[in-house]
Legacy VTK file of the C-alpha trace (Angstrom):
# vtk DataFile Version 3.0
C-alpha trace
ASCII
DATASET POLYDATA
POINTS 385 float
16.571 18.119 -6.818
20.184 17.529 -8.199
21.226 19.910 -10.920
21.756 17.176 -13.381
18.167 16.106 -13.183
17.008 19.719 -13.677
18.988 19.927 -16.972
17.371 16.782 -18.560
13.846 17.259 -17.513
10.793 19.000 -18.941
8.421 21.139 -16.776
5.413 19.060 -16.308
3.128 21.525 -14.628
1.798 24.872 -15.786
4.843 27.097 -16.257
2.812 30.255 -15.628
2.311 29.532 -11.991
5.861 28.761 -10.881
9.019 30.848 -11.254
11.971 28.909 -12.757
15.142 28.472 -10.595
18.780 29.277 -11.510
18.556 32.525 -13.190
21.891 34.318 -12.989
20.422 37.511 -11.504
23.089 38.715 -9.134
26.363 37.573 -7.753
28.082 39.279 -4.702
30.902 37.661 -2.776
33.137 38.491 0.148
36.617 37.115 0.033
39.668 36.805 2.254
42.566 35.549 0.248
44.834 34.613 3.118
42.271 32.202 4.532
41.060 30.947 1.120
37.721 31.948 2.318
34.655 33.317 0.602
30.854 33.734 1.123
28.067 34.635 -1.322
25.818 37.436 -0.120
22.069 36.959 -0.606
20.123 40.053 0.267
18.197 40.022 3.585
20.232 37.042 4.678
22.815 38.169 7.359
24.579 40.364 4.783
25.609 43.087 7.249
26.870 40.656 9.863
28.962 38.983 7.308
30.288 42.348 5.979
31.525 42.939 9.485
33.076 39.427 9.882
35.008 39.764 6.626
36.082 43.314 7.335
37.472 42.036 10.730
39.310 39.149 9.045
40.678 41.447 6.418
42.205 43.896 8.855
41.655 42.720 12.393
44.217 45.060 13.932
42.682 48.339 12.510
39.169 47.071 13.061
39.888 46.700 16.795
41.907 49.919 17.071
38.968 51.882 15.740
36.716 50.188 18.310
34.537 48.615 15.645
32.342 45.564 16.579
31.005 43.039 14.170
27.468 43.129 15.573
27.360 47.006 15.228
28.545 47.368 11.710
26.103 49.040 9.430
26.166 49.714 5.729
26.127 53.525 6.297
29.209 53.522 8.605
31.045 50.378 7.453
34.764 50.438 8.187
35.723 49.112 4.751
34.049 51.999 2.848
35.758 51.077 -0.360
34.364 47.536 -0.188
37.722 46.292 -1.470
36.923 42.864 0.040
33.893 42.537 -2.186
33.830 41.099 -5.671
30.669 42.072 -7.420
29.848 40.258 -10.526
26.347 41.415 -11.432
24.518 38.206 -11.937
23.129 35.392 -9.459
20.326 32.859 -9.601
16.951 33.215 -7.869
17.935 31.537 -4.732
14.614 31.477 -3.011
12.917 29.496 -5.786
15.877 27.273 -5.951
15.671 26.513 -2.291
11.878 25.840 -2.439
12.668 22.850 -4.823
15.760 21.606 -3.373
15.315 21.994 0.365
11.513 21.654 0.847
11.481 18.442 2.742
14.641 19.332 4.763
13.157 22.634 5.861
9.960 20.840 6.952
11.834 18.332 9.013
13.832 21.114 10.792
11.012 23.552 11.311
7.444 22.678 10.349
6.143 26.179 11.210
8.225 27.666 8.295
7.233 24.985 5.690
5.319 26.584 2.890
5.785 26.195 -0.791
3.437 28.504 -2.644
2.724 27.705 -6.171
0.367 30.612 -6.772
-2.630 29.256 -8.746
-0.980 25.965 -9.469
-3.263 22.862 -9.638
-0.928 20.553 -7.740
-2.494 18.907 -4.698
-1.056 20.054 -1.345
0.966 17.793 0.865
0.443 16.597 4.439
-3.302 16.106 4.463
-4.219 13.786 7.342
-6.117 11.416 5.075
-5.189 7.942 6.494
-3.187 6.506 9.242
-2.679 2.741 9.557
0.076 1.369 11.651
1.423 -2.043 12.631
2.944 -2.243 15.976
5.057 -4.716 17.988
5.409 -3.420 21.672
7.954 -6.160 22.486
10.570 -4.482 20.182
9.176 -0.880 20.358
8.672 -1.249 16.712
6.017 0.133 14.323
5.573 0.766 10.675
3.130 2.945 8.842
1.120 1.310 6.037
0.786 3.197 2.716
-1.410 1.425 0.184
0.297 -0.253 -2.797
3.736 -0.148 -1.088
4.670 -3.504 0.397
1.705 -3.621 2.759
0.985 -7.325 2.391
4.737 -8.108 3.084
4.789 -6.034 6.143
1.562 -7.519 7.428
3.212 -10.794 6.984
6.361 -9.632 8.915
4.464 -8.210 11.802
2.248 -11.339 12.119
5.401 -13.353 12.232
7.044 -11.063 14.866
3.767 -11.168 16.899
3.667 -15.093 17.187
6.626 -16.627 15.328
6.156 -20.026 16.942
2.502 -20.546 15.683
3.232 -18.700 12.461
5.908 -21.478 11.655
3.764 -24.366 13.123
0.927 -23.444 10.631
3.510 -23.471 7.731
2.961 -19.769 6.973
5.496 -17.830 5.073
5.846 -14.051 4.949
6.153 -13.904 1.095
2.883 -15.801 0.648
0.602 -13.983 3.066
-2.431 -12.484 1.572
-5.298 -10.406 2.931
-7.762 -13.039 2.173
-6.080 -15.696 4.322
-4.056 -13.692 6.821
-2.868 -15.530 9.794
-3.703 -13.078 12.476
-7.297 -12.435 11.602
-7.845 -10.438 14.883
-5.386 -7.731 13.628
-4.628 -6.816 17.275
-1.349 -5.373 16.208
-3.021 -2.606 14.092
-3.399 1.006 15.283
-5.012 4.004 13.484
-3.299 6.980 15.105
0.220 7.926 16.206
-0.831 8.611 19.801
-1.946 5.004 20.072
1.221 3.822 18.532
3.465 5.685 20.882
1.438 4.604 23.773
1.990 0.964 22.772
5.721 1.045 21.675
6.874 3.277 24.510
10.160 5.245 24.709
12.797 5.082 22.033
10.547 3.826 19.339
11.729 2.444 16.082
9.341 3.789 13.504
9.530 3.327 9.681
7.540 3.781 6.478
8.127 2.448 2.931
7.560 4.785 -0.001
7.476 4.099 -3.739
8.067 6.085 -6.800
4.736 7.823 -7.332
3.968 6.860 -10.952
5.054 3.235 -10.511
2.612 3.115 -7.373
-0.157 4.601 -9.357
0.209 2.224 -12.276
0.439 -0.721 -9.956
-2.693 0.434 -8.163
-4.530 0.975 -11.476
-3.637 -2.490 -12.674
-4.631 -4.086 -9.592
-7.828 -2.261 -8.646
-9.206 -1.094 -12.011
-8.242 -4.026 -14.406
-7.567 -7.141 -12.348
-9.994 -6.690 -9.470
-13.157 -7.110 -11.539
-15.123 -9.565 -9.370
-16.068 -7.324 -6.426
-19.451 -8.527 -5.278
-20.020 -9.755 -8.906
-20.545 -6.209 -10.038
-17.925 -4.163 -12.095
-20.070 -1.082 -12.670
-18.586 0.805 -9.687
-15.029 -0.221 -10.171
-12.653 2.744 -9.935
-15.431 5.272 -9.460
-17.374 3.696 -12.431
-14.582 4.310 -14.815
-13.563 0.698 -14.679
-10.415 0.340 -16.911
-10.649 3.789 -18.529
-7.472 5.435 -17.121
-8.243 9.042 -18.401
-11.737 8.892 -16.831
-10.240 7.459 -13.496
-7.340 9.977 -13.336
-9.819 12.940 -13.814
-12.194 11.587 -11.285
-9.434 10.762 -8.711
-7.978 14.233 -9.022
-11.443 15.762 -8.478
-12.222 13.695 -5.463
-8.855 14.202 -3.731
-8.935 17.867 -4.442
-12.513 18.246 -3.044
-11.980 15.727 -0.216
-15.718 15.265 0.368
-17.073 12.390 2.419
-17.226 9.143 0.382
-19.074 5.919 0.807
-17.149 2.700 1.631
-16.599 1.659 -1.903
-15.426 5.117 -3.128
-13.059 5.458 -0.150
-11.681 1.949 -0.926
-10.317 3.408 -4.200
-9.260 6.705 -2.809
-7.170 5.245 -0.160
-5.297 3.094 -2.598
-4.232 6.177 -4.689
-4.080 9.122 -2.473
-0.563 10.900 -2.250
1.851 9.182 0.034
2.388 12.485 1.965
-1.278 12.162 3.024
-0.549 8.954 4.943
1.147 8.294 8.400
0.697 11.707 9.989
3.701 12.888 8.045
2.528 16.366 8.669
3.624 16.130 12.441
6.022 13.092 12.395
7.940 13.089 9.190
11.317 13.689 10.963
10.603 10.632 13.224
10.485 8.114 10.484
13.199 6.059 8.869
12.082 6.177 5.214
12.681 3.221 3.102
12.412 3.399 -0.717
10.667 0.432 -2.435
12.740 -1.135 -5.168
12.200 -3.994 -7.676
14.202 -6.804 -9.027
16.940 -8.913 -7.479
19.058 -5.825 -6.513
16.053 -4.110 -5.201
15.058 -7.015 -3.043
18.629 -7.243 -1.646
18.556 -3.561 -0.986
15.210 -3.781 0.836
16.369 -6.838 2.804
19.406 -4.969 3.973
17.492 -1.853 5.023
14.813 -3.834 6.814
17.392 -5.921 8.656
19.262 -2.652 9.778
15.798 -1.320 11.153
15.055 -4.576 13.053
18.559 -4.754 14.329
18.023 -1.348 15.981
14.805 -2.674 17.524
16.831 -5.638 18.931
14.859 -8.160 16.960
16.635 -11.549 17.533
19.122 -12.607 14.911
17.046 -15.932 14.157
13.926 -13.864 13.543
15.741 -11.437 11.357
17.339 -14.102 9.300
13.909 -15.616 8.367
12.543 -12.095 7.457
15.678 -11.329 5.465
15.255 -14.596 3.494
11.677 -13.891 2.647
12.300 -10.378 1.487
15.046 -11.836 -0.814
12.360 -13.961 -2.545
10.715 -10.772 -3.813
7.145 -10.175 -4.875
4.101 -11.787 -3.093
1.182 -13.348 -5.086
-0.508 -10.048 -4.659
2.142 -8.121 -6.550
1.444 -6.915 -10.181
4.679 -5.299 -11.285
6.103 -8.404 -13.312
2.980 -8.898 -15.544
2.919 -8.355 -19.211
-0.119 -6.084 -18.620
2.060 -3.894 -16.383
4.520 -3.277 -19.264
1.768 -2.446 -21.857
0.066 -0.075 -19.369
3.353 1.752 -18.605
4.076 2.247 -22.380
0.662 3.547 -22.987
0.799 5.789 -20.025
4.090 7.420 -20.838
3.042 7.916 -24.525
0.416 10.431 -23.303
2.034 13.557 -21.851
-1.138 15.139 -20.791
-1.986 12.077 -18.703
1.497 12.006 -17.158
1.107 15.838 -16.280
-2.298 15.201 -14.657
-0.879 12.332 -12.474
2.197 14.462 -11.476
-0.303 17.095 -10.370
-1.737 14.616 -7.911
1.642 13.395 -6.633
3.860 16.440 -7.022
4.815 16.517 -3.320
5.509 12.795 -3.210
8.408 13.529 -5.657
9.495 16.612 -3.673
9.368 15.315 -0.123
10.624 11.805 -0.711
13.286 12.867 -3.391
12.061 11.029 -6.367
13.051 12.396 -9.771
10.260 13.808 -11.913
9.403 11.827 -15.160
10.934 13.024 -18.427
8.645 13.980 -21.163
9.448 14.353 -24.833
10.176 17.953 -25.970
LINES 1 386
385 0 1 2 3 4 5 6 7 8 9 10 11 12 13 14 15 16 17 18 19 20 21 22 23 24 25 26 27 28 29 30 31 32 33 34 35 36 37 38 39 40 41 42 43 44 45 46 47 48 49 50 51 52 53 54 55 56 57 58 59 60 61 62 63 64 65 66 67 68 69 70 71 72 73 74 75 76 77 78 79 80 81 82 83 84 85 86 87 88 89 90 91 92 93 94 95 96 97 98 99 100 101 102 103 104 105 106 107 108 109 110 111 112 113 114 115 116 117 118 119 120 121 122 123 124 125 126 127 128 129 130 131 132 133 134 135 136 137 138 139 140 141 142 143 144 145 146 147 148 149 150 151 152 153 154 155 156 157 158 159 160 161 162 163 164 165 166 167 168 169 170 171 172 173 174 175 176 177 178 179 180 181 182 183 184 185 186 187 188 189 190 191 192 193 194 195 196 197 198 199 200 201 202 203 204 205 206 207 208 209 210 211 212 213 214 215 216 217 218 219 220 221 222 223 224 225 226 227 228 229 230 231 232 233 234 235 236 237 238 239 240 241 242 243 244 245 246 247 248 249 250 251 252 253 254 255 256 257 258 259 260 261 262 263 264 265 266 267 268 269 270 271 272 273 274 275 276 277 278 279 280 281 282 283 284 285 286 287 288 289 290 291 292 293 294 295 296 297 298 299 300 301 302 303 304 305 306 307 308 309 310 311 312 313 314 315 316 317 318 319 320 321 322 323 324 325 326 327 328 329 330 331 332 333 334 335 336 337 338 339 340 341 342 343 344 345 346 347 348 349 350 351 352 353 354 355 356 357 358 359 360 361 362 363 364 365 366 367 368 369 370 371 372 373 374 375 376 377 378 379 380 381 382 383 384
């Protein structure tokens, strides 16, 4: 997380369970003036080797004459016993904690076996649970996308329907931006896969794989508005909407948190709600394939639409989708929201204002989506002091 964000934000989880970063605890540097070179020493991270390197750079002639070798230098018998090349300041930050926050997703992509962020007794939900995997594939272009609920799923279904059969899609006067799950063109859904093995078998070598993620609280509020407020005619019975909480957001957040934490088997209706609100790190088999994805961040408004259109076009160009098809898709993305979208409504504005006026509610939601903020590099929300 960038330093400027850390300065302006308020801790939104229990401080007792997480050590704060950036304490000036200890500072120790090695310098070689003639090369304008310096390194900061952090204990148990190649300190002895770097001692040897900087000693050699400081006086390479004598270092060699005395038969010293960098790899055999040791603190008990170092050549530069006066440590004149060291500048010790007695103060540095807690680097490990800092790295946990700033580098967590990078370290995971480089080496999953070393990925572990311990928050003690913290109540945040863990990342990378294999909760749901839903992919759209197009073998002709070695192309696939993973669907995360409430993040452009309807639009991407329209895009993949169009890519699957562009001729008939156009003949029947379908448009990507007006597709809806109730009247989808490809009702057979033969381009849907439910695990990465099937996806890779279909799209073959050199796949182009992408996912779209969304700012976690924006996604939650959009889902709550859609599923708990607007969607009140399911089978004519509203009693089981949003786990029976209906439009009570406090009730729903508590129940959602409990269910996701316990991860017990749910009936079809309960799972319907859980899958629309589960953390984004729980989708797409990110646990094993995060580094293989191109990650696109959802954005709103005219500028957001333009940015999304540009990113999608770049992805489809890599997949060798023809220019004519890409142009159609680009124009549809520039139109913006589908009829299924909720973000422009007056109700959305009121819900957002009410939500952010309740710090305890915000904290609870952040506990659910904590790792979505971390892994996908979204800034945490600011709360009043």
